[in-house]
N, C-alpha and C positions, 0 to 999 in steps of 0.2 A: 796388553794381550800377548801372551807368549807365542812365539813363532818357532816351529821346529819341523824339520822334514820327517822326523820319526817320533811318534807319540807312544804313550803307554809303556815306555822303557822296555821294549821288547827287541829281541834279536832280529835283524833285518837281513834277509837273503837278497843281496843286491842283484845277483843274476836273475833270480825269479822275478824281482820287481821290474827289471828292464824288459824281460821277455813278456811278462804280463801286460806291461804298458804298450809294447809293440802290438800285441794281439788286440787290445782295446782300440788302439789308433786305427787299425784296419777295419774293425767293426763300426767305428764312428763315422767313417766316410759315407757309406750308403745311407745311414740314418740321417746325418746332417743334410745331405743333398735332398733326400726325400722330404724332410720337414720344411726345408726352404721352399721347395716347389709347392707344397701344401699351402704355405703362407703367401704364395704368389711372388716370391722373391728369387733373386739369382742364386744358383747353387753356392757360389763363393760366400754369400751372406750367411748361410748356414754353417759352412766350414770355418769361416772366421769367428763366428760365435762359439763354435765347438772348441776352437783353439783358445780364445781369450777367456771364456767362462771356465773352461776346464783347467787352464793354468792357474788362474787367480784363486779358484775354489780349492784346488789341490794344495796351494801354498798356504792360504789363510783359513781354510775351512775347519769345521769342528769334527770332522770324521775322516781320519787317514784311510785311504783305500777307496773312498767314494768318488765316483766319476761324475762330472757335470759337463753339460754341453747343450746344444740346441735340442729341444724336445718337441714332441707332437702337441703336448698340452699348451705350450706357448704359441706354437704355430696356428692352432685353431683359433686362439683368442685374437691374434693380430691380423688374421687373413682378411677380414672385412675392412679393417682400417688401411691395410696395404692396397687393397683393390680401389679404394676411394681416394686416398691421400698420397700414396706412393711410399717408397722406402725411407725418404728423409724423415717423415713423421714416425715411422717405425723406430728409427734410431733415437728420436727424441722421446718416444714413449718408453723405450727400454731404459734410458738414462733416468727418467722420472720414477720408473718402477724400482730401479736400484736405490734411489733416494728413499723411497718408501720402505724398502727392505732394510736399509741401514737404520732407519728410525725404529723399525720393529726389533732389531738386534740390540740397539742401545737401550730400548725400553724394556728389554728382557722378556719379550712376548713369546720366545721359543718354548717357555714352560707351558704354554697353553696346549701343546700337543699331548699333555698328560690327560686332557679331557676327551681324547679320542679313544673309545672303548675297543676292546680286542675284536669283537665281531666286525666292527667297521674296518679295522686293519686287515682282517682276513678277507673281507669283501673287496677291499681296495687291491690287495695283492692278487687275488684270483681274477678280478676284472682286468687288471693290468696284464696278467699272463695271457688272458684270452686276446687282448689287443695285440700284444707282441706276436703271438702265434698267428692270429688271423691276418695281420698285416703282411705276413710272409707269403700268403696265397697269391698276391699280386706278382710275385716273382715267377710264378708258373704260367703267367698270362702274357699276351702281347700288349702293346700300348693301347690297342683298341678294346681291350678287356676280354678278348677271346683266349681260350686255352692255347698254349703253344702247339705247333704241329706235332703229330704223334712221335716221330723220331726224336725231335729236339726235346719234347716233354719227357720221354723215357730217359734220355741222357741226363737231363737236368735233375730228374727225380732220383736217378741212380747215384749221381754225384752227391746230392743232398743227403741221401741215406748213408753213404759212405762217410761223409763228414760227421753225421750224427753218431755213427758207430765208433769212429775214432774218439770223439769227445766222451762218449759213454764208457768206453772200455780201456782206453789208454791209462787213466789214473789208477786202474787196478794193477797195472804193470809197473808204472813209474810215475813219479810226480816231479821229476827233475826238470821237465819241460812242459809248459802249459799245453793242455790237450787242444785248446782252441787254435793256438798257433800252429801246432802240428797238423791239424785238419786243414787249415788254410794252405800250408806249404805242400802237403801231400796232394790236394786237389789241384793246386796250381801246377805242380810238376807233372801230374798225370795228364791234365788237359794239354799241356805243352808237348809232352812226349808223344801222345797219341794224336795230336792235332785235332782234338775234339772241338766242334763248333757249338759253343754254349754261350749264354749271356754273361757279360762281364760288367765291371763297374763302369767302364767307359760308355756302355750302352745307355746308362742313365743320364749322364751329363759329363762334360769335361770338368776336371777338378784343378786344372792348371791355373796358377795365379802367382801373385807376389806376396810380400809381407802385408798384413792388413793395413790399409791406409788410415791415417788419423785425420779426422776432420770434424768440425762442429756441425751438427745437423743444420741443414739449410732450410730452416723454418722461421716464420715471423715470431719474434719474441714478444708476444703480447697475450692478453687474457683470452682472446679467441682461440689461439693455439692451445693454451692450457685447458680450456673448456673441451677442446676436441680430444686431447690425448689423455687427460687425467682419469676418465673412467676406465680406459683400456690399461693404463699404467697400474691402477689399483687392482684390476683383475689379474694382470700378469704378475704383480708382486705377490698376491695372495696364492695364486696357483703355484708359482715357483716355490714359495716357502712351504706350502702344504706338501707338495711332492718331495721336496728336499728333506724335510724333517721326518716324513714317513719313511723315506729311504734310509735316512740315518738310523731310525729306530730298528728297521729290519736288519741292517748290517750290524748294529749293536748286538742283536740277538744271535746272529750267526757267529760273530767273532768273540762273543762273550766279553766285550769291552764296552765302554761307555763314551759316546761322543758328546759334543757340547753344542746344544741347539742354538743358544744365543750367538755363539761364535759363528755358527754356520749362516745364520741370518745376515750377520755383518759381511761375511765372505761373499754370499750370493749378491748382496747389494753392491759391493765394490766390483764384483765381476760383471754385473749387468751395466753399471755405469761405464766401465771401460769397454765393454762390448759395443755399446751405443756409440762411443767415441771412436772405435776402430771398425766401423762398418759391419757390425754383427747384429743378428736379430734377437740376441738375448737368449737366455736359457736357464736351466736349473739342474738339479741332480737327475741322473738317468739310472733308473733301477736295473734295467737290462744290462748295460755296460758295467755298472757297479758289481752286479752279480758275476759277470764274466771275470772281472778283475779279482774279486774275493775268491771265487771258486778256483782260480789259477794259483792261488796261494799268496797273493799280494796283501800286505797289511799296513804298509806305510805310505807316505805321501809321494815317494819317489815314482811309483807306478803311474799315478795320475799326471805327474810332471812329465815323465817320459812319453806318455800317450799324447799329451798336448803338443810337445815339441816335435815328436815324430809326425804328427798330423800336419804340422806346418812344413816340415821337411818334405812330406809327400806332395803338398800343394806346390811348393816352390821348385823342388828339384826332381821329385820322383813320380810326377803325374803319369808319364808315358808307361811306366812299369805297373803302377798301382791300377791304372785303368784297365789293365789286362787281367786283373784278379777275377776268377770265376765267381759269379754271384751265388752259385750253388753252395760254395764253401761258407760264405757269410750267411746264407739262408739257413743252412744246417746248424750253424752256430747259434743263430737267434731262436730257432725252434727249440734247441736244447735249453736255451736260457728260459724260454716260456715254460717248458716242462719243469725246470728247476724252480721257477718263480712260484708256480701254483702251490698253494698250501694244501697238499693232499691230505694232511692230517685233519684239516678242517671238515672233510667229508665224514670222518669217523665220529665227529662230535654231534651229528644230527640227533641221535637218540640220547645224548648225554647233556646237551646244552638246553636251556629253557627255549621254548618255541619262539619266544620273542627275539632272542639273540640269533636264532637260525634265520628268522624272517629278515632281520636287519642285515645279516651277512649276505643273504641272497639279494636283497634290495640293492645294496651297495655294489655287488658284483654286476648286476644287470645294468645299473645306471652307468657304471664305469665302462662296461663293454659296449653299451648301445650309444651313449652320448659322447664317449671319448673325452669326457670332462671330469678329470680326476678330482679337482677341487669341489665341484658341485656334488659329486658322489659322496665325498667325505662329509661335506656340509650337511647333506640330506641325511646321511647315516647318523651323524652326531645329534641332529635335531630329533630324529625319530627315537634314538636311544634315550635322549633326555626326556622326551614326552612319556615314553614307556616307564622310565624310572619315576617320573613325577606321579603318574597314574598309580603305579604299584604302591608308592609311599602314601598317596592320598587316602587310600582305603585301609591303611594299616594302623592308623591312630586309634587307640583304645583307651578306655577309662575303667579302672577297677574301683568299686565304690564300697565304702563302709562308714559306719557312724561310731564315733569314739564315746568314751564315758561322759564327756561334757554335752553330748548331743550334737556335736559338730559333724557335718557330713564331709567326708574326704573323697576327692576324685584323684586317684593315682593315674597319671597319664603316661601312655606308652606310644612312641613314634613321634616323628617330627611334626610340628605345627607350622605349615607354610601355606602358600596360596592355594595349593591343590587339596588340602585337607581341612580347610576352615569350615566348610559346610558340614562334613561328617562330625567335626569337633563340636559345632553348635548343637547338633542333635543329641549329644551325650547327656545334656543337663535337663533336669526337671525343676525349673525355677519355681513354679507355682507350689510344689509340694516339699521343696527343700527347707531345712531349718534356717534359723536366722544367721548362722555362721557356716560358710562353705569354704573348704580348703582345696586349692588346686596344687597338687604336688608334681613338680616338673623334674624330679630326680631322673626319670627315665625318658624324658622328652626334652625338646628344645624349641625355642621361639626363633624361627629362621628368618622371617622377612617382615615387611610392613603389613602385609595382609594378615599375618599372624597377630601382630600388635593390635591391628584394628579389630580383629575378631575377639581378642581379649577385652578391648574397650567396650565393644557392643555387649559382651556377656556381662561385664561388671556394671554397665549402665542399666541393664535389665534387672540385675539383682538389686541395685540400689533403688530403682523405681519400685521394687517390691518390698523395700524396707529391710534388705538383707545385706550382709557384708561378705566380701570375697577376700580370702587370704591366699597370697601366692607364696609357695614354699619351694626351696631348692632350685631356684633359678641360677644358672651358671653365670660366671662373671661376665662373659661376652654377651650373653642374652640380657643381663641387667644393664650393661653399658649401652646396648642398642636401644633398649626402651628409654633409658635416660636421654639419649641423643634425640630420640623422636618426641620427647616431652613437649617441646615448644610448638611442635606442629600439630600434634593430635591430642594435646591437653591430657597428658597422663601425670598423675601425682603418685608418689610412693611414700609409704609410711612404714616405719619399723625396719628391722633387719631380719635376715634369715635366722631361724627357720620360719618366722611368722611374717615374711615379706608380704606386704599388702599392696594391691593395685586397685585404685579406684578412679573412675573417670569423673571429671568435673561436669556437673550438670547445673546449668543456670536455673 
């Protein structure tokens, strides 16, 4: 596997990469702390995960410029386990999840993301944008869930709007410095100069700590422990890979380059194994921070490496300063990320896309936004899309009929023959009134699965019982091979060669 800081042989702006990484590091802090608290773990557990996962994935991953770290999707999965078993079982779970992800990468399962249709991706992205934007509302409230006092709320809202305005309009003037970093510094300087009393990073939790401590999880190494953590590890692995590979695909589209899905699976696996060994809660790709990074102009691995290292520097040395950063600046940054994440173009497709695709997109958006379970939303979307596709193709199989000069009746088939279309297929034939020889022409059709083979068996058996012969013509090589392979199981005999390929069922 080739390792390089810079992929795709493109020119790297080192200054921009470093500044973008610094911006991402600041944005990672409140996110990592919040996700750790959601999981019922200490803030440092989330920060250590953000450092380890971010660093390893940036170096080894399949998508330069993509940012990984502790995520809400992982936090939701492990919260119940943390509440019952404690953090040591979380570390063991993350390590096992990493092993599963490594296996997925080595088995080259990353290519399965090709099965995710575009409406599902639109729904996933839109739902994620709603989650990112909606999660920022908590910053306008107190710990008890009430809105901030009027004066403090006005100040916070004004600073947030100022940060959003800087991020929106600065790129139109210059792109030499990331707009997000500029917004953070301006709001920081403004609050310090005017002595404004507003929420800061330190109000969430202290981020001061040391280098992530290495230790083997203190859990019994037996089958009972495996029985406890394996289900959670499988879900963490699946959620992490789905979110990472979808984020990779989105960045591919934005940057007009192509990442490597299987390599990303291996990188995420290695990152989670090390995260569990270094007291982290695990993680995966973060679409919000990845979009911050890419929109700032970063395209290489250096930005992700800088973000991870600077995050550790903040934890070890810079906590007193970082804890004074106004949350309004980071809130404005994340709201702009949510606005940029939402696929506004998808709204214009409502009258142009098939209604089933629109329904799938809305379904995935709602499931993502309501359940906050990205993997489940994508899985539901893929299943519904597959069912819709199967239904559409089930009713499309047709048969054009004619009788040749020998008196043989020909059925020219159109559309795939598979489990969903076998009933419609069987209704196409008039066995009682057909002549002694019947030809099934598969030039415009395919035998797709075992249900299709069995449907052919039943049809030929019925014709044979009526004293008639069925000739199969124009079967493709792969269809013929599949029928040959099934011969020992369902008793299919073949006679002759194309174009008079005959299929007859053995009848005792």
